[in-house]
C-alpha positions in Angstrom: 105.7 96.7 107.2 104.4 100.2 107.8 100.8 100.8 106.4 99.5 104.3 106.2 96.0 105.5 106.9 93.3 107.5 105.1 94.5 110.1 102.5 98.1 109.0 103.1 100.9 107.1 101.4 104.3 105.6 102.1 105.7 109.1 102.3 104.2 109.6 105.8 106.7 107.2 107.4 109.8 109.1 106.2 110.7 110.3 109.7 110.2 106.9 111.3 111.7 104.5 108.8 115.3 105.6 109.1 115.2 104.9 112.8 114.0 101.3 112.3 116.5 100.8 109.5 119.3 102.0 111.7 118.2 99.5 114.3 118.8 96.7 111.8 115.3 96.1 110.5 114.2 95.7 106.9 111.4 98.3 106.4 108.7 98.5 103.8 106.3 101.4 103.6 104.0 100.7 100.7 101.4 103.0 99.2 98.0 101.5 98.9 96.2 101.6 95.5 94.4 104.8 94.7 96.5 107.1 96.9 99.6 109.3 96.6 101.7 108.2 93.7 99.2 105.4 93.0 96.3 107.9 92.6 94.5 108.5 89.3 94.1 104.7 88.9 91.1 104.1 86.7 89.7 102.0 89.5 90.0 104.7 92.1 86.3 105.2 92.9 85.7 101.4 93.0 88.7 100.6 95.2 87.7 99.2 98.6 89.1 97.5 101.6 89.3 94.1 99.8 91.5 95.6 97.1 93.9 97.1 99.7 94.1 93.8 101.6 94.7 91.9 98.3 97.4 94.4 97.3 99.4 94.2 100.6 99.0 90.4 100.9 100.3 90.1 97.4 103.4 92.0 98.3 104.1 89.7 101.2 103.7 86.7 99.0 105.6 87.9 95.9 108.5 89.1 98.1 108.3 85.8 100.1 108.3 87.8 103.4 108.0 86.0 106.7 108.4 87.0 110.3 106.8 90.4 109.5 105.6 92.9 112.0 102.6 94.7 110.5 102.1 98.2 111.7 98.8 99.8 110.7 98.0 103.5 111.3 94.4 104.6 111.6 92.6 103.1 108.5 95.7 101.0 107.9 94.6 98.9 110.9 91.7 97.6 108.7 94.2 96.5 106.1 96.8 94.9 108.4 94.1 93.0 110.3 92.8 91.6 107.0 96.3 90.6 105.8 97.3 89.1 109.2 94.2 87.0 109.2 94.8 85.8 105.7 98.5 85.1 106.0 99.2 84.3 109.7 102.1 82.1 108.8 103.9 85.2 107.4 103.1 87.6 110.3 105.0 87.6 113.6 103.2 90.5 115.3 100.5 93.1 114.7 100.7 96.7 115.9 97.8 99.1 115.8 99.0 102.7 115.8 95.9 104.7 116.9 94.1 102.4 114.5 90.9 100.6 113.7 90.8 97.1 115.1 87.9 95.4 113.3 86.2 92.1 113.6 85.0 90.3 110.4 81.9 92.1 109.2 82.8 95.5 110.6 83.6 98.6 108.5 85.3 101.9 109.4 81.9 103.5 109.4 80.5 100.8 111.7 83.3 101.4 114.2 83.3 105.2 114.1 79.9 106.2 112.9 80.5 110.0 112.8 83.0 109.3 110.0 80.0 108.7 107.7 79.0 112.4 108.0 82.7 113.5 107.6 83.1 111.6 104.4 79.8 113.0 103.1 81.0 116.5 103.7 84.3 115.8 102.0 82.8 114.0 99.0 84.2 115.0 95.6 81.5 113.0 93.8 82.4 109.9 91.9 83.2 107.9 95.0 86.2 109.7 96.5 86.6 112.1 99.5 89.0 115.0 99.6 91.6 114.9 102.5 90.5 115.9 106.0 92.5 118.9 107.2 95.2 117.6 109.5 94.5 120.4 111.9 91.2 118.7 112.6 93.2 115.6 113.7 95.2 117.6 116.2 98.2 118.5 114.2 99.4 121.9 115.5 102.8 122.4 114.1 102.4 124.7 111.0 105.2 123.0 109.1 103.6 119.6 109.7 100.2 120.9 108.7 101.5 122.3 105.5 103.5 119.1 104.7 100.5 116.8 105.3 98.2 119.0 103.3 100.7 119.1 100.4 101.0 115.3 100.2 97.5 114.0 101.1 95.3 112.8 98.3 91.6 111.8 97.9 90.4 108.6 99.5 88.1 106.1 97.9 85.0 106.1 100.0 84.4 102.4 99.5 87.5 101.6 101.6 85.5 102.8 104.7 82.2 101.4 103.7 83.3 97.8 103.0 83.3 95.4 106.0 86.4 93.4 106.9 86.1 90.0 105.3 86.9 86.8 107.2 88.7 84.9 108.6 89.2 86.2 112.1 92.7 86.8 113.5 94.3 83.8 115.2 94.3 84.0 119.0 98.0 83.2 119.1 99.1 86.3 117.2 100.8 89.0 119.4 98.9 92.2 119.1 99.7 95.7 120.5 97.8 98.9 120.6 99.5 102.3 120.6 97.2 105.2 121.5 97.9 108.8 120.7 96.6 110.7 123.7 95.8 114.0 122.0 93.2 112.3 119.7 90.2 110.7 121.3 88.7 108.6 118.5 90.5 105.4 119.6 90.4 105.9 123.4 87.7 103.2 123.8 89.7 100.8 121.7 92.7 101.2 124.0 90.4 100.6 127.0 89.1 97.4 125.4 92.6 96.1 124.9 93.4 96.7 128.5 90.2 95.0 129.6 91.2 91.9 127.6 94.7 91.9 129.1 96.4 93.0 125.8 99.4 95.3 125.8 98.7 99.0 125.3 101.2 101.9 124.9 100.6 105.6 124.9 102.3 108.6 123.3 101.5 112.2 124.3 100.9 113.4 120.7 98.2 114.0 118.1 97.0 111.3 115.7 100.2 111.3 113.6 102.8 109.9 116.0 105.1 109.0 113.1 105.3 112.7 112.2 105.5 114.3 115.7 107.1 111.5 117.8 109.2 109.3 115.5 111.9 108.5 118.1 109.5 107.5 120.8 107.4 105.6 118.4 110.4 103.7 117.1 111.3 102.7 120.6 107.8 101.2 121.1 107.9 99.4 117.8 111.3 97.9 118.5 109.9 96.5 121.7 106.8 95.1 120.0 108.7 93.5 117.1 110.7 90.3 117.2 114.4 90.7 116.9 115.6 92.2 113.7 117.3 89.0 112.6 113.9 87.3 112.5 112.1 90.1 110.5 113.3 89.9 106.9 112.6 88.5 103.5 113.3 84.8 103.1 117.1 84.3 102.9 116.7 82.3 99.7 114.7 84.9 97.8 116.3 85.3 94.4 116.7 88.5 92.4 114.0 87.1 90.1 111.6 86.7 93.0 112.2 90.2 94.1 111.8 91.5 90.6 108.4 89.7 90.4 107.4 91.4 93.7 108.2 94.8 92.2 111.3 95.3 94.4 114.4 97.1 93.2 117.0 95.3 95.2 120.1 97.3 96.3 119.1 100.4 94.4 121.5 103.1 95.4 119.3 105.8 96.8 120.1 108.0 99.8 118.3 107.0 102.9 119.3 110.1 104.9 117.0 111.9 107.2 116.1 114.4 104.5 114.6 111.8 102.2 111.0 112.8 101.8 110.9 114.4 105.2 108.9 117.5 106.0 110.6 120.7 107.1 112.3 120.5 110.5 112.2 116.7 110.6 113.4 115.4 114.0 115.0 112.1 113.0 117.5 111.0 115.6 119.2 108.0 114.0 122.4 107.9 116.0 125.6 106.4 114.7 125.7 103.7 112.0 123.0 104.9 109.7 123.9 104.0 106.1 123.3 106.9 103.7 123.7 104.6 100.7 121.4 102.0 101.9 119.6 99.7 99.5 115.9 100.5 98.9 113.2 97.9 98.5 110.0 99.6 97.7 107.6 96.8 97.0 104.3 98.6 96.0 104.5 101.7 93.9 108.2 101.7 93.3 109.5 105.2 92.4 112.0 105.7 89.5 115.6 104.8 90.3 116.5 108.4 90.9 113.7 109.0 93.4 114.0 109.5 97.1 113.0 106.4 99.2 109.5 107.5 100.2 108.1 103.9 99.9 110.5 101.9 101.9 114.1 101.7 103.0 116.2 98.7 103.7 119.5 98.4 105.7 120.9 95.9 108.1 123.2 97.7 110.4 123.4 100.7 112.7 121.9 101.7 116.0 119.1 104.0 117.1 118.8 106.2 120.1 115.2 106.4 121.2 115.8 107.3 124.8 114.1 110.7 124.6 110.4 111.4 125.0 107.6 110.4 127.3 106.3 107.2 125.8 104.5 104.9 128.3 104.0 101.2 127.7 102.1 98.6 129.6 102.9 94.9 129.2 105.0 95.2 126.1 107.9 93.1 127.4 106.4 89.8 126.7 105.8 90.5 123.0 109.3 90.1 121.7 112.9 91.1 122.1 114.3 94.5 121.2 116.4 94.8 118.0 
């Protein structure tokens, strides 16, 4: 389950998702309320962290998902932490991708105080903040900058003001932190993980590893996740159950590397990628003729993630590779 950060949407995972699909994993990349194709909701200005946690938790419950690896990028770490604490019986592992790692009672603004001023400068009035320019987050490829600018949408400010509700995460849940070395906001978080003996991995990239280093990131995620056979919807989930969850089972939508990908996407999926894979979108399902920007499902194939310079520390004990 891939959960985007501020100003994002399920679209931001379009380089990474095919690699995980090719490795045999069922992949969901939902868009949170008030953003991307779910923007212009009458509730936009009042949407907070609690609404995002409720929304994602509802997806797991309606689809009857178990054995889930939750991956939260940036602000998405606030949401995945809340969901994992609420539904620990459904979550196998938690991965923070250059993300917030809050305790109950902490907000984004508490953890990174300078964000308060940033959001004030970006305020559109009415409780939303326009997107922060991706160049300010270290993105230096002009095509990537243009693509991120074109897709990003305003963020409800309350999502960053509202503290994480309880309960706390269970101590037994495997948790990994992946730090993007060319963005310093979460350097102290990575150091804290190391000090507590928790696994940390590093990627030599800016804040959006899923855009600039999809193959290397896929390799790290496949190490952090349990085997693909354990990460799936319940085998007995009926079409009716999936329909209630908002999932279009086996919709024939192309899942090739061009689906929703920015110009020059470097998706190295190797042999076995199914171009007619079923798409299960969960939240914010697009029309049946849309490209799969909100989640792709397949159960075969292989992925070559041997390139790149990803470094990991202590990941081997978290779970088998797919």
